[in-house]
N, C-alpha and C positions, 0 to 999 in steps of 0.2 A: 598441294597436288592439284593439277588442272583436271577439271571434269572431262571425262571421255578418254583420258590418256592413262588409265590404270592398267591397261593390258599390255602384253608383250614387253614386259620389263626385262631387259638384259641384265648383265652384271651391274653392280653399283656404278653410279653416274660416270666416274672417270674412265670406265672401260666400255661404255656404250658405243656402239657403232663399229666395234672391232670384231674381227672373226666372223663366224657364220658362213654359210654357203653363199658365195657370190659377193662377199664383202658388203659394203654399204652400211647405212645407219640401221639402228634397231627398228625404226619405223620404216615400213616400205620394203624391207628385205624379205622377199617372199619365199626364200629358202630353195629356189630352184635355178638360180643363175649358174651358168657354167661358161668356161672359155671356149671359143670356137675350136673345132677339131682341126688339127693340122693334117690335111689329106696325105701328106708324105709319111706320116707315122701310122703304123698299124694300130688298130683299136684293141684295147684290152680292158675288160671290165673287172676292176678290183682284184687284179691278179689272176682272174679266171682264165684269161688268154683265149677266150672264145672257144673253149673246149670243155666238155663235161666228162663226168666219170665214165660214161658209156662209150667214149671214143669219138663222139660226134664233133667234128670240126666245123664251127659255124661258118667261118669264112669260105670253106671249100664245099661243105656238104649241105648246108641249110638251104641255099638257093643257087643250085649249080647252073640253072638255065639262064641266068641273067648276069650282066656285068654290074659294075658299081654305080656309075652315074652319080658320083658324089655331089653332095652339096645342095641340090635343088630337088624339089618334089612337086608333083602336080596331082597328088592322089588324096583320097578322102580322109585318111587318118593322120595327115600332117596337121596337127591341131595346136601346136605350141605346147608349152610346158603344162603338164597335168596338174602341177601343184600351184599354178597361178590362176588368176581369174579365168574361168572357162570360156568367157565370151569376149576376150580382149584381142583375139587374133583374127584379122580380116581375111587375108587370102592364103593361098597355099604356099608354104615354103618361102615366104617373103613376097608372094605375089601381090599382097597388099589389098586390093580393093574388095568391096562388097559386091552386090549386084551379081553379075554373071561370071565373076572371076573363077569360080569353082566349076564352071560348066564350059570353059573354053574348049576343052577337048572331050566333048561328050562321047565321041566314038569309042573312047576307052571303056565306057560302060558295056559296049556291045562285044568286047573281046572275050577271051577265055578267062573266066573268073578263077579258075583253078590254078593259074600260073602266077607266080609272084611278080610284082612290079619292080622296077629298078631300086636299088638300095639307096637309102638316104642316111649317111653316117651321123649327121647332126641329130636327126630324129631318133636314130637307133641309140645313140648315146643317152638322149633324154629319157627314153622309155626303159632302157635295160641296164643303166649303169648303177642303179641303186642296189640295196641289199636284196637278197632273195627272200623266200617266204618265212624263213626262220622256224619252219615246222620241225618238230622233234620226231623224225621218222622211226627211231628205235622204239619210242613209246607207242606209236601208232601201230606197229607190227602186232601188238598184243590186243588191240581193240577188236572185239567181236563184231561181225557184220552178218546181218540176216536179210536175205531177199526173198520175198514171197510173192507169188503170182503165177499165172499160167505161162508156160514156155519162156521162162526167164533166161535171157542170154547169159552165157558163161562169162565170169569176170576175167579181167586181164591182170597180168603181173607187171607189165612194162608198157610204156607208151607205144613201143614198136609192135605190140601185139594187135593193134587195131589200125586200120588204114584211115588216117585223118588228112592225108594230102601233104604236099610239099610246103605250103605256107604255114600251116599249123605246126608241123614238125619242126620247121625252122625257128618259129617263135618259141616253141617249147625249149629248144636248145639255147636260144638267146636269154630266156628267162631262168636258165640254169635249173630246170626241173629235171632231176635225175630219175625219179621213180614216182608213180602215182600214190596218193594217199588212199586209205581204204574207201572213202566215198567216191573217189575218182575211179578206182579199180572196178567198181560195180556200176556207177552211174554212167560213165562214158559209153560202154557197150550197150546199155539199155537205151540211151538217147540215140545212139547211132543206128539202132535197130528200129527206130521210129515208134517206140513205145512210150506211153505216158508214165510219169514217175511221181511218186510221193515219197520223199526222203526225209527222215528224221536224223539230223546230224548236228553235232555241237558246233558252235561258233569257232572258227579257226581250223576247221577240218579240211579246208581246201574245196569247199562246195562251189565257190564262184567259178573256178576253172573246170569243175566237174560238169557244169552246164554250158559254159561259154565255148570250150574246146569242141565238143561234138556239134553244137549248133552252128558255129562258124565254119566248121568242116563241111557241113551239109550245104550251107549257103555258097561256099566256094565251089562245091561240086555241081550244084544245081543252077547257079547264076541268079540274076535278079528276077527273072520271070515277068509276070504281068505287072508287078509293082513298078518296074521302071517305066513301062508304057503308060501306066496310069499317072505317074508323076509328070511325064512329058506332056501328056494331054492336059493335065491341070495347068501347067505352065503356059501352054498355047492358048487356053481359054482365058487366062488372065493377062495375056498380051506380052508377058516377059517371063523368062525362065526363073528369075529371082523371086517370083511370087507364087511358085507352085505349091500345091498341097503335097505333103509327104505321106508315103505309104510304107512304113517300116516292115521289113520281112520278119523281124523278131522284136518282141517286147519283153522287157524285164521290169517288173514292178517291185519297188523296195519301200519300206516304211518311212525312212528318213533321208534327208538330203545328203548326210554324211555317208550313209551306205550306198546311195545312188552314185555318188561321186567315186567311191571306191570301185564299184562294179564297172563304171565307165572307164576308169583308169586301166583296169584289167582288160577291158574290151579293146582299148587302144593298143595295148601290147599285142594281143592275139590277132588283131586285124592289121598289124604292120605289114607293109608290102602287099596289101590286098586292095581290091576296089571297094571294099566295104567301108562305109563311113559311119562310125558310132556317134550318137548324140545323147545328151542328158538334159532333162528338164526337171526342175524341182522348185518348191515354194521358197520364198524368202530371197529370191534373186530377181533382177530386172527381167520381166517377161518379154519386153521388147527386144532385148539382146538375145534372149533364147529363141524367139521367133525368127530373127534374122539368121541365127545359126542353123535352125532347122531348114530354112528356105534354101540353104546351100546344098542340101541333100542329107538324107537319113535312111540308112538301111537297118541299123540296129539301134533301138531306142531304149534307154534306161530312164525310168520316170518314177516319181512319187504319185500316188493315185490322184490327189487333189489337183495338182498342176496338170496332169494329163487330161483330166476331165475338162479343165479350162481350155486347153489347147484344142481338144476335140470340138468343143462348143464354138470356138472361134473359127473353125474350119481349117485349122493348120495341120491336123493329123487325121488320117484315115486308116482304119484297121482292116480294110477289106482283104488285104493280101498278107495278113500277119499269120505266118505258118508256125511260129514258135512263140509260146507264151510261158514265161517263168514268173512265179510268185516266190520271191525270196523273203525269208522270215515271215511266213504267212501268219503265224501265231502273233507275232508282234504287230502286224497290220490290223488284225482283228482287235487286239487289245487297245489299239489307238483309235478304234472306231471307224476304220476305213472300209468296212464290209459293204455299205451302200455304194460307195464309189467303185469298189472292185466289181460288184455285180453290174453296175451301170456300164463299166468298160467292157466286161466279158459277155454279158447276156443281153444288153439292151441297145447295142450299137451294131456296127457292120462286121465285127470280128467273126471269122469262120467258126462254126459250131464245133463242139468237142467231137472227136473222131475224124474231123477234117484237119483241124490244127493239131499240133503236138503240144501238150501241156506238162510242165514240170512244177511241182510245189516242193519247197524246202521249209522245214520248220524244226525248231529245237524240241518242241513238245507235240503231242498228238491228242489234244482234248476233243471233246465231242464236237465243238464248233468247227475245228479243222477237219474232222471226219466228214461232216456235212458238206463243207466246201469241196473236199476231194470228191465226194459222191457227185456233186453237181458239175464240177469242172473237168473231171478226168474220165477217160474211157478205158476200161479194162486195164487199169494201171498196175504197175509193180510197186510194192511197198518195200522200202529199203530202210532198215534200222541200223545205224552205225553207233556202236557202244550202247550204253543204257539210255533209253529215250528220256530226255528231260534232265539228264545229269550234268554236272559241271565238267569242265575240261580236265582230262587226265594230266595235263601239264601244269596244273595249278595246285600248290600246296596251301591249304587254308588253315588259319589259326584264329582262335577267338580270344580276345583280350578285353577284360572289363576295365573301363577307364572312367573315373568320375568326371563330371562336366568341367569342373574347375581345373582338372589336370590334363585336359586333352591337348592344349597347345604345348605344354611342357613335354608331354609324351611324344608329340609329333617332332619337336626339335631334337629330342634324344634319338628318335628313329632316323631322322635325316642325317644327324651326325654320324650314326653308325653305318649308314649306307654310303655316305660320301656325297659331296655337293654335286658331282658330275653324274650321278646315277639318275636315270630317268625315273621320275616319281609322279604318279597320279594321285591327287587328293580330292576325293569327292565330298561334297557338302550338300545339305538339304536345300538351301535357299540361295537366290541370286545375291542378296545382301550379305549372306555369310561368305560367299565366294570372294566378293570384293574385300570384305574385312580381313579374311585370312590371307589374301594376297598382300594387302598392306602390311600385315604383321610379319609375314615371311620376308618381305622386301626390307623392312626395317632391321630384320635380323641378319641381313647381308646375303640372302639367297636370291639367285636369278630365277624369277618366276613369271608366270603369266596366268591368266584366268579366262574362262569362257562360260557363258550362260545364255539364257534365252533372250536377254536384252541386247546382246551383241549383234551387230550386223553380220551377214554372211561373209562379207569381206574380212571383217575383224576376226571372225571365227577361223577362217582359213589361214589368216596370217598367224594367229596364235598357235594353231596346230603345226604350221610349218616351223615356227620357232622351237616348238617342243620336239618335233621329229629330228630337227637338225642338231639338237643338244644345246642350242644357244640359251634357251630357257628350259633347263632340265626338270623343272617342277611345274606341273599344270594343275591349277585349282579349278574345279568344275562342278556344275550340277550334273546329276546323273543323266538327265534327258539330253543335255546338250552334247554329251560325249558318247552317245550310243554308237558302237562299232567304230572306234578310232582305229585306223590302220597304222600301227607302228610296231617295231620290234618290241617284244614284251618288256615293259619296264621292270626293273628289279623290284620295285616296291609300288604298291597301290594301297592307298589308305581311304577307307570309306567309313564315315562316322554318322551315327544317328543316336542322339541322346547319350545314354550310358552304354550302349551296346555297339561293339565294334568287331568286325572280322578283319583279321590281319593275315596275309599270306604272301609267300614269296611269289614274285611276278605280279600278283594282284592282291589288293585288299578289297573285300566286298562287304557291303552293309547288310545287316539284318534289320529290316524296317518293321516297326510294330504293326503296320497294316498287313504284312505278309507273314505267314507262318513257315516260309521256306526261303532258301537262299535265292537271290536273283541269279539268272543265268550268267555264268562267268565266261568271259571271252578269252581269246588267245593271249 
């Protein structure tokens, strides 16, 4: 075995390089290639036919005020494939260059931000042709929701109950969202009414859309405001538009690069056919590429705290006109020691004060530290509790099985045999060395597998996750930290081992660690 090539193992050697999305060898197949769309053929997403259960016809109703203008785009969210390297795409829609290529038609910024831009079928296919959320709405109907606070807006029952504008409603239809989840039913009208929000909701409850939809709706309605003028002035001071400092209108802070990338992917969907350009910055990637990406324009920024502080200190990001602040998985950020960076961003720089900006915090738990943060960052906020605060997901069945150390691998093989080789399976281990060793073992047993851990580069992590999502490597061996918030359709099996104690459950297996007296939070 060659050092450095232990990840992304497809089927045994004779079958490597076959199948998978976009063909190609097992190395370098990033899981997102697709054939160019034939403009002569109508688009249909996975049999959906551009129509949802509510009778919304995407082709006719979503964007009635514009024609197709197929094939090319000159707008801010034409970013290339979301599952490929985020900073590999130079210009708009094949425009190619860096520098000023994204600012050739700056007059578009000054237009009506509430009106959709022309359709781009290639980008539309890229953003919306995948599977939908996979949320079990029937189970969510029984989840209790409690909203407390003064003058709390009434919740909605459908997306049509609140005016979010033509662009957002069109993208909701393209995303095949038929009805809001409980957190969306309550959070969307709260954010639309310009109230601060502290929400406790489980992972997988739909909270990303719960804050992105109303925030983008308000940005489309209000336009860029002073942020655009500040960015233009910065470009003029530096002598060329490609070197301007960026002033995002909305900032979303997330604890990990994986979660930041997932939020960014959702932002790209909901900003399709708009003038809003989302960007993402996170540690572990080439900062030079991220800076060049920012310099092309940024209206909505998704960031990890450490990398954002770095960008601010370099003079690349200004928060003077940040009207919307979101702290996603705030409890996780505090657990990871990010409180000093968060307070530096929110309290010690140029961000508007609470009461001027609108702030939303999302957390799976509500410990004292989060309560203090909410007190300091939020103004007369509404508290939203979805389900039992701190509980595991209702969609997960958990089982506990005691397995001796010497029997764990044999038990795992029995489990994999029972679920089938093609079933998506996550296997969590404690150490990076253990991940490599278990991957070697499974590969020798004839299983297509891949592994990720902290020693893998960001490029290798993304490649491994794409192989897992596509089903080319249906078994993923990982350390717990490296896979926080993987966005995939729920695997049939997840195995998380620690010593002699193992939790096993359908959709997920989760570990009981001796350092903790409670179950880790279980995801979707």
